[in-house]
Phi, psi and omega in degrees: 000134180257133179261133177250129177245123175273110187299317181293323176293321176303313181297321186270335184236342185085004181289125183241068178058234184283349187273132180242358183097144179088355177296152180271167176305317180297319179294320177299311182296322177297324181280321188253327185115184181293134180286157175288323180227136174225129176233121182292158179294140173237174185311312184252005181230142176286168169286145178243126175239111192238132177234099181058241181264011179250122185233127174256133174245126184238143171233136183053038178059035175226139177302129176250319183215145172237133180236134174242126179257133175258124180249111181052041176081009179236161176230124177269108181244155175294158182300336182281357180239130175248132176253123175253161182061036174232114183251019186108148189267001185293339178270358184275069179273171177302315181296320179297311181296318178302314178296316179300313180295317180300316178300333182257013176070027181250132177258162177212160180225152176287133174269095186291338178290319183269352182265151175207195183290346183260334186214136174252131180239129180236156173226133181272165178289356174265002179085016178265130179258140181234130175243128180243135177277112182271336187287318186254295191247340181071018181253167179298129179244335179212147174234133177234140177238120178260126178258128177278119180285143178295148184301329183268008179289000000 
Protein backbone atom coordinates (compact mmCIF):
# COMPACT_ATOMS: atom_id res chain seq x y z
CA UNK A 1 0.00 0.00 0.00
CA UNK A 2 1.31 3.43 -0.93
CA UNK A 3 0.66 6.40 1.37
CA UNK A 4 0.22 9.83 -0.21
CA UNK A 5 1.03 12.96 1.77
CA UNK A 6 -0.09 16.31 0.41
CA UNK A 7 2.74 18.60 1.53
CA UNK A 8 0.74 21.85 1.39
CA UNK A 9 -2.12 20.25 3.31
CA UNK A 10 0.41 18.99 5.86
CA UNK A 11 1.70 22.54 6.38
CA UNK A 12 -1.77 24.06 6.77
CA UNK A 13 -3.63 21.31 8.66
CA UNK A 14 -1.09 18.88 10.09
CA UNK A 15 -2.66 16.08 8.03
CA UNK A 16 -0.11 13.34 7.41
CA UNK A 17 -1.76 11.01 4.92
CA UNK A 18 -3.24 7.96 6.62
CA UNK A 19 -1.91 8.87 10.06
CA UNK A 20 -4.28 10.46 12.56
CA UNK A 21 -2.20 10.08 15.71
CA UNK A 22 -2.30 7.29 18.23
CA UNK A 23 -1.20 4.58 15.77
CA UNK A 24 1.00 1.89 17.27
CA UNK A 25 4.51 0.91 16.25
CA UNK A 26 3.07 -2.23 14.64
CA UNK A 27 0.59 -0.20 12.60
CA UNK A 28 3.35 2.14 11.39
CA UNK A 29 5.53 -0.80 10.32
CA UNK A 30 2.57 -2.50 8.60
CA UNK A 31 1.90 0.69 6.60
CA UNK A 32 5.47 1.75 5.80
CA UNK A 33 7.75 -1.26 6.33
CA UNK A 34 10.75 -1.87 8.57
CA UNK A 35 12.33 1.36 9.84
CA UNK A 36 15.93 2.32 9.16
CA UNK A 37 16.38 3.18 12.83
CA UNK A 38 14.44 1.99 15.84
CA UNK A 39 15.11 3.03 19.43
CA UNK A 40 12.84 1.61 22.15
CA UNK A 41 11.10 3.85 24.66
CA UNK A 42 12.93 4.56 27.90
CA UNK A 43 11.73 6.25 31.04
CA UNK A 44 12.45 9.79 29.87
CA UNK A 45 12.59 9.28 26.08
CA UNK A 46 9.96 8.19 23.57
CA UNK A 47 10.49 5.31 21.15
CA UNK A 48 11.87 6.49 17.80
CA UNK A 49 10.82 4.85 14.52
CA UNK A 50 12.77 6.53 11.72
CA UNK A 51 12.51 6.29 7.93
CA UNK A 52 14.98 8.65 6.25
CA UNK A 53 13.78 12.17 7.11
CA UNK A 54 10.49 10.94 8.61
CA UNK A 55 10.54 10.31 12.34
CA UNK A 56 7.78 8.94 14.54
CA UNK A 57 8.03 9.42 18.30
CA UNK A 58 5.87 7.12 20.38
CA UNK A 59 4.98 6.94 24.06
CA UNK A 60 3.14 3.94 25.47
CA UNK A 61 3.22 2.52 21.91
CA UNK A 62 1.15 5.37 20.43
CA UNK A 63 2.30 8.09 18.01
CA UNK A 64 2.86 11.26 19.96
CA UNK A 65 4.85 13.36 17.48
CA UNK A 66 5.91 13.14 13.84
CA UNK A 67 8.92 15.12 12.62
CA UNK A 68 9.95 15.68 9.00
CA UNK A 69 13.41 17.08 8.36
CA UNK A 70 14.21 18.98 5.17
CA UNK A 71 17.83 18.66 4.08
CA UNK A 72 18.92 21.26 1.53
CA UNK A 73 15.37 21.53 0.24
CA UNK A 74 14.78 17.78 -0.13
CA UNK A 75 13.00 15.11 1.90
CA UNK A 76 14.20 11.50 1.96
CA UNK A 77 11.09 9.31 2.32
CA UNK A 78 10.62 5.55 2.13
CA UNK A 79 9.36 4.14 -1.17
CA UNK A 80 5.96 3.41 0.36
CA UNK A 81 5.31 7.15 0.78
CA UNK A 82 4.62 9.61 -2.02
CA UNK A 83 4.72 13.35 -1.35
CA UNK A 84 2.64 15.50 -3.67
CA UNK A 85 2.69 19.31 -3.93
CA UNK A 86 6.34 19.48 -2.88
CA UNK A 87 8.71 21.08 -5.37
CA UNK A 88 11.71 21.37 -3.10
CA UNK A 89 12.08 23.29 0.09
CA UNK A 90 14.24 26.23 -0.92
CA UNK A 91 11.20 28.48 -1.42
CA UNK A 92 9.79 27.58 2.01
CA UNK A 93 10.78 30.78 3.77
CA UNK A 94 9.12 32.31 6.82
CA UNK A 95 7.26 34.77 4.58
CA UNK A 96 6.05 32.01 2.23
CA UNK A 97 4.76 29.83 5.11
CA UNK A 98 3.18 32.86 6.81
CA UNK A 99 1.35 33.74 3.57
CA UNK A 100 0.25 30.13 2.99
CA UNK A 101 -1.14 29.82 6.49
CA UNK A 102 -2.86 33.21 6.28
CA UNK A 103 -4.52 32.27 2.96
CA UNK A 104 -5.89 29.17 4.66
CA UNK A 105 -7.13 30.95 7.79
CA UNK A 106 -4.44 29.45 10.02
CA UNK A 107 -2.61 31.55 12.59
CA UNK A 108 0.80 30.91 14.11
CA UNK A 109 2.97 32.33 16.84
CA UNK A 110 6.66 32.52 17.50
CA UNK A 111 7.88 30.07 20.15
CA UNK A 112 10.28 32.41 21.93
CA UNK A 113 11.56 29.66 24.23
CA UNK A 114 12.86 27.53 21.35
CA UNK A 115 13.92 30.40 19.09
CA UNK A 116 17.25 32.21 19.10
CA UNK A 117 19.51 34.09 16.66
CA UNK A 118 20.17 30.85 14.73
CA UNK A 119 16.70 29.34 14.50
CA UNK A 120 13.12 30.62 14.51
CA UNK A 121 10.42 28.24 15.74
CA UNK A 122 6.73 28.80 15.19
CA UNK A 123 3.64 26.78 16.06
CA UNK A 124 0.32 27.04 14.21
CA UNK A 125 -3.11 26.85 15.79
CA UNK A 126 -3.39 23.43 14.05
CA UNK A 127 -0.49 22.08 16.14
CA UNK A 128 2.10 22.17 13.36
CA UNK A 129 5.59 23.25 14.42
CA UNK A 130 7.94 24.96 11.98
CA UNK A 131 11.71 25.41 12.45
CA UNK A 132 13.59 27.84 10.21
CA UNK A 133 17.37 28.10 9.87
CA UNK A 134 18.17 31.79 10.27
CA UNK A 135 21.95 31.52 10.14
CA UNK A 136 22.42 30.16 6.63
CA UNK A 137 19.40 30.03 4.37
CA UNK A 138 16.36 31.22 6.33
CA UNK A 139 14.26 28.33 5.01
CA UNK A 140 12.17 25.67 6.67
CA UNK A 141 14.29 22.85 8.10
CA UNK A 142 11.81 20.85 10.22
CA UNK A 143 8.10 20.29 10.52
CA UNK A 144 6.62 18.70 13.61
CA UNK A 145 3.10 17.46 14.19
CA UNK A 146 2.01 16.85 17.76
CA UNK A 147 -0.88 14.51 18.25
CA UNK A 148 -2.90 14.90 21.41
CA UNK A 149 -3.48 11.48 22.82
CA UNK A 150 -6.96 10.73 24.04
CA UNK A 151 -7.31 10.75 27.81
CA UNK A 152 -8.24 7.06 27.91
CA UNK A 153 -5.25 5.93 25.81
